[in-house]
N, C-alpha and C positions, 0 to 999 in steps of 0.2 A: 518244839513246835506243838501248839495246842490244837484241839480238835478243829476249830474253825479255820486256823491257818492251814492245816493239812488239807482240808476239803477245797479251799480256795486255790491252793497251790496245785492240787491234783486236777482241778478243773482247767486251770491254765495249761498245764502240761498236756492234758488230754486234747485240748484244742490245737496244740501244735504252734502256739504263738503267745507272745506276751501281751499283756493288756494294752500297751500303747498301740496306736493305730497301725495296722498292717495294710498297705495298699498294693494293688497289682493291676496291670492293664488287662489281664486275662479274664474273660467273661466266664460265666458259669457254663459247664459242659452241656451240650445239647443231647448227650446220650442218656436216656432215662435209666436210672439205677434204682428201681423200686422192687420191693419184695411182695410176695403174696402174704397178706395178713390173715391169719386164722382167727376164728371167733374168740379164742382165749389168749391170743398174743397181745402183749403190751404195745400200744401205739406210742411211738417216740416222737415228740414234738419239739420244735424250736420256736421261741418267741423273738420276733425281730421288731425293735422299736417299742420302748415301754416307759417313756418319760411321762406319759399321760394315759391315754386310753389303753395302752398295752398292759398296764398294771391289772386291769380287769381281765384281760386275756390270761394272764398268769394265774390269777385266783380262780378263774372259771375252769381252766384245764386241770389245775392241781387237784381239784376236788372230785374229778371224774374217775371212777374205777376203770382200771385197765389202760390208763393214760399216764405217761411219764414225761415231764419236761426235762429234756436232756441237754439243751443248749440255749444260750441267751446271746443276743447280738444287738449292740447299740453303738453308734459312732461317738457318743458322749461317754468317756471312760469313767467319770464320776457316777453317772447313772448306772453303768454296767457293773462297776465294782460294788456299789451299794446293794444292788439286787442280788449279785452273786453271794455276797456275805449273808443275806437273809437265807438263801438256800443252804449255805454251809452251816449256818447256825441250826438249821432244822435237820442236818444230816442228810441233805439231798444234793450231792455234788453235781455240777453242771459244767459243760464246756462253755467257754466264753469267746466271743468274737467281736471285732469292730468292723470287719469287712464281710458282708453277707456272701460274697463270692467264695470265700474260703469255707464258710459254713455249708454252702450248697454242694461242695465237693465230697462231703461226708456221706458214706453209705449207711450209717447208723442213725439216720434221721428220716422219718416217714412223712412228716407234715411240717409246714411252715405256717405260723400264725403271725400276721403283721399289722401293726398300727403305726407305721411310719408316717411322716408328712405325705400329703396327697400326691406330690410329684414323683414319689418313689413307688406308689402302689402297683402300677401296671408292670413296670420293668421287673420288679421283684417277683410278682406273681408269675409272669411268663418265664423268667429264669428258673423258678422253682418247678413249674410244669415240665420244662425241658430237662431238668435234673431228676425227674421221676418222683417229685414230692407232691402231695396234696396240699391245698392252700385254703386258709381262712384269711380273707382280706377285708380290712375295714372299709367302711364307706367314706367318701365315694370311692368306688373301685378304681377310678382313673382320675387323671388331671385334665383330660380332654376326651371328647367323644370317640375319636379314632382309637385311642388306647384301650378303651373298654371293649370294643369289638375284637381287638387283637388278643385280649385275655380269653375271650370266649373261644376264639379259634384255637388258641394253644391248649385250653382245657379239653376240647374235643379231639384235637389231633393226638395228644399224648395220653388220653384216657384218664385224666386226673379229676379228682373231686375238688371243686372250688366253690366255697361258700362265701356269700356276701354278709357283712356285719350289720344287716338290717334285722335286728332281733325281733321286731314286731311280727315278722312272718311266722315265728314259731309259737306265738302266744295264743292259746285256745280262745281266750276272751275276744281277741280281735279277729281271729279266723272265723269264729261263729258269727260275729257281728257283720263282717264283710259278706259272708255267705247269705245272711238274712236280708241284707240290702239287695244283693244281686238276685235273690229269689223274687224280688218285686213286691215285698211286703208293704212298701210305701209308694208303690208305683214306679214310674220311670224316673231315673236320675236326671236332674236338670243341670246340676253343677257340682263339681268337687273342688273344695277350696282348702289348700294347705296353708298352715300358719307357722311362722317362726318368729314369735314376738319374744325375743331374748335380749337381756341387757348387754349392750356392747359400748363400753366407754372408749375414749381416745387411747391410742397406743403411744402417744407422744410424738415429738418431732425432733430429729437429730440435725445438727449443723454439719456433720461430717460422718465418715464411716465409723461404725462401732467395732472395737477390737474383738476378735474371736478368741475365747479362752484356749489355753494350750491343751486342755483335756478333751477338746472337741476336734475331730477330724473334719474340717469344713469342706474339703474336697469331696469326701464321701457323703457328707450331709447334703451337698448340692446335687450330687449324682447326675441325673438327666438335665437338671436346670443349670443356667449359667453360673459360673463362680464369681459373680459380681460382688463388690464390697457390700457388707451388711449395712443397709441404710434404714435401720430401725433400732430401737433400744434393746429389744430382746430377740435372740435367735429363736428360742423355743416358743411354741404356741402362736405367737403373733404372725407367723408365716401364713396363717389362715387369711389375713386381711391384705395380702399382696398377691395379685394375679399370677406372678411368676412362679409361685409355689402353692398357692391356695385357691379357693373358689368362693370366698366370702361365706356368709352364714347360709346362703342358699345351698352350697355344697358341703357345709360343715354339719350343722344341726338339721337344716332343712331337707337334706336328702332323705332322712327318715320319713318325714311327712309327705314329701314328694312321692316316695315309694308307696305309701299307704293310699294316697289319692289315686295314683295310677292303678293300683291293685283293685280298689273299689270300682273303678270304671271298667276294669277287665281289659285294658288296652295292652297289646303285646308288641307295639312298635313305638318309635318316636312319633311325636306329633306332626301332622301335616303343615302346621304353621305355628309361629311363636313371635311374640314381641314383648318387650320389657320396658318398664319405666322406673326411674329411681335416681339415687345419688348418695353421696356421703355428706351428711348434713350435720350442723350444730357444732362441729369442731374441725380444725385443720390439723391433720397429723400425717404420719407416713403411710397410712393405709390407702389403698386405691380401690378396694371393693365397696359396693354399696352397703350402707347401714340401714337404708330405707329403700324398698324395692317391691315391685310386683311384676309377675310375668303371667301371660295368658297363652296357654297351649290349646290350639284349636282342633281338638278331637271332634270327629263327626258325631259321636254318640252324645257327648256333653262336654263343655269346656272344662279345662283344669286351670284354676287360678291359684297362683302361689304368692304369698305375701311375706316379706321380711321387714321387721321393725326392730331396730336396736336402741331406740330412744325411749325414755319413760313416758308416762302419761302427759307430763307437762314439764316446762323448764324448771319449775321449782323443785323437781325431784332429781335434777341433774347433779347429784351429790351422793351423800351417804344413803339416801332412800331409793336410789336408782333401781336396784334389783327387786325391791319390794313393791314397786309402783309401776309395773308394766301394764300396757293396755291389754284388752282381750277382745275376742270376737265370739259372741254367743257363749261366753263362759270358758272358751279355750284360748290358751296363749301359745303353746307348742302342741299343735294337733291338727285335726282335719274336721271340716264341717261339710256334710254331704246334703245338698238340697234335693228333694224328691217331690213328685206331684202331690203326695199325700202327707208330707211332713219333712222332717230332717233328722239327721243323726250327727251327734257330736262325738268325736273321737279325741278325748283330751289327754291321752297317754299312750304308751306302747302296748298296753294290755287290756284296755277297756273301751266301751262305747255305750252311748245312751241314745235311745230313739224317742222322738217326740212326734205327736200328730200335728195336724195343721193349726190347731188351737194352742200349741205349745205345751200340751200335757204329756208328761213322761209315760211311755207305754211299754218300754222294755229296756233292760240294762244287762250288760255283760262285763265280766272282769275275771281274768284268769291268766296267769303267766306260765312260762315254761323255760327250758334251758336250750338256748340256741347253740351253744357249744356242744352239748350232748347230741343235738341233731346232726351236726357236722361229723362227729365221731361215729355215729350210727351209719352214716352214708359212707364213710371211709371203710368201715367193715363190710358193708353190703356191696360196695363198688358200683352203686347205682346213683347217678346224679339226680335221677327222679326222686330219690328219697330226701334230697335237700329241700328245706323250706325256702331257702333264698339262693337258688342256683345263680352262678355268675352272670347268666344272661339277664335275669331279673335285675341284678345289681347294675349291669351295664346300662340297661334302658333307663332306669330311674336316675342314675348318675348323669347320663347324657342329657336328660331333660333339664337338669341344672346347668349343664355346660351350654346348651343351646340358648337358654334364657340369658346367660351372661354374655354370649356372643352378640345377641341382639343389643344388649345394653352397651357393650364396648363399641359397637358400630353406630351408636345413636348420636343425636345432637341435642344440645340444651335449648329448650323452647320455653316460652312464657306459659304460665298456666292457662291463659286464654287460648293459645295456639294448641295446646295439648287437648283441652276440652273440645275444640273444634274437630280434632282428629278422632276423638273417641265418641262423638255424638251418636253414631249409629250402633254403638254397643252399650246397652244399659248396664250390663255387668261390669264392663271396664270403666264406664263413667262413675258408677257408684263406688268402685274400689279406689279410683283416683281421688274422689271427693273426700273419702275417709282418710286417705293418706295425707292430702293437703291439710285437712283439719288437724291431724296429729302433728304435722310439722309446724303448723302455726302455733299450736299449744306449746311447742318447744322453742318458740322464738324464731322460726325459720320463715322468711318472706320469700316465696317462690318467684316473685317478680324480681327481687334483687339477686337471689341465688336459684336460678332455674333448675328444674329437674331435667334429666336426660330422657328423651323419648327415643327408645331403641328402634332399630331397623325392623320392619315387618318382614320376616323371613318365611319362605315356603320350602318344604322339604319333600324329596322323594323318599318315602319311608322304607322302600326296599333296599336302595343303595346307601341310605343314611347320608345323602348329600343334599345340600341346598340347591334349589333350582333357579334362584333369582339373585344370587350374590356370590361372585367369585371370592370376594374378601371374606365372607362368612365361611366358605369352604376351607380357605387357608387356615382359619382359626379352629377348625375341627382337629387340627394336629399342631405340633410345635417342632421347632428345631432342637435337636438333641446334641449334647456334648459327645465328643469322640470317646468311645469306650462305654458309653451309657445310653446307646441308642435303643429305643423300643423297636424290636425287629419288625420290618415290613413283611417278612415271610417268617412265620413262626414254625 
């Protein structure tokens, strides 16, 4: 047996199971089993789900002093084995799991860091809190609004440190820029506009169910979601574009910019009202989330508008040049633009901001990054959730704004552009946003008279109870039905 084989074999033995999927109907224990972590103690962390974003979690935590990755968990055995071999080749043995419930039984794990698909985020985070683990959970923290509030309750009840993966919150360049805006240096904020102009091509269309590879435990992959036949070409990543597991680009990329926009406004609740307009245009595929959309959240201080565009500048770029020819708004594609009485601020990235006066002259600029993973570890050591830059409640609120936007869309009706314009005539900001969207779709060969956009339901919310006040159907969509054994707890 060579060195690499020894470490991989040792990892499997330490986990108490073979790499093939191990399933059990027993949920994670609700008895917290956490230790007091001293200032010099090594913090032992497990990474759950790393086919995509989770790889950054691995690299981010590996480089931190006083932190050791001791376990890996993924329902795809090929993904799991490949990553375990990398650890073995470096002389860093890890325990390996396909079933997160077995991982959570371990007393030698202090923290869970997860980048699973969205539909697993809340259940995994709550189970981890109940098992006495601290949690770093990727955005959006939930698949629906109710789940996010349940994570907050679990974190508070069990005294756990739970960080949201909105890394902008840790970057000094953005923190300073936001503070400068909030100090009134450009006067009163009149509008915060989030942007997600990101290329999204068709995911294809299947004529029948796609076979699940033997190396993937599909039952565990589905978890809280229905175990329906796979009706798309790819299992991985394209789950974002079906509402049963994903939240579209609003909840995928857009959650970052939604969070920044809410942060700038200083809002600490969900919005009192929301409506959304959009659709999936220019191609017919197995996705059902919008690739072109905007939502307006009616905060009293100033409205928050969010725009999603997945199509390029024009139809001629719907090919190899798609990703290099996306539209922008005031120089930003994936960012935030804040309008104020005395000028505006463009936030084009996670760590920078640029301020302009009313004439468009640049007057100030910020840019500086920091380590969001390190902030989480510092809070794990201090045991103070106030030390987190992106505490779970911040993550819940910003994620839920994406969810309520999508609820409006899902409850909407297709209307002609003329009818939509009539509905928007009393809101200059909404009318202007719709006209730009219509122009962009026309440039991509989309005739809104022939393929109408969806005008979403205008929803009003009691921000204290986080329940809609004017739609029973909307309230039903704040939550979902869960599979037996994978229920997000009503009482945490």
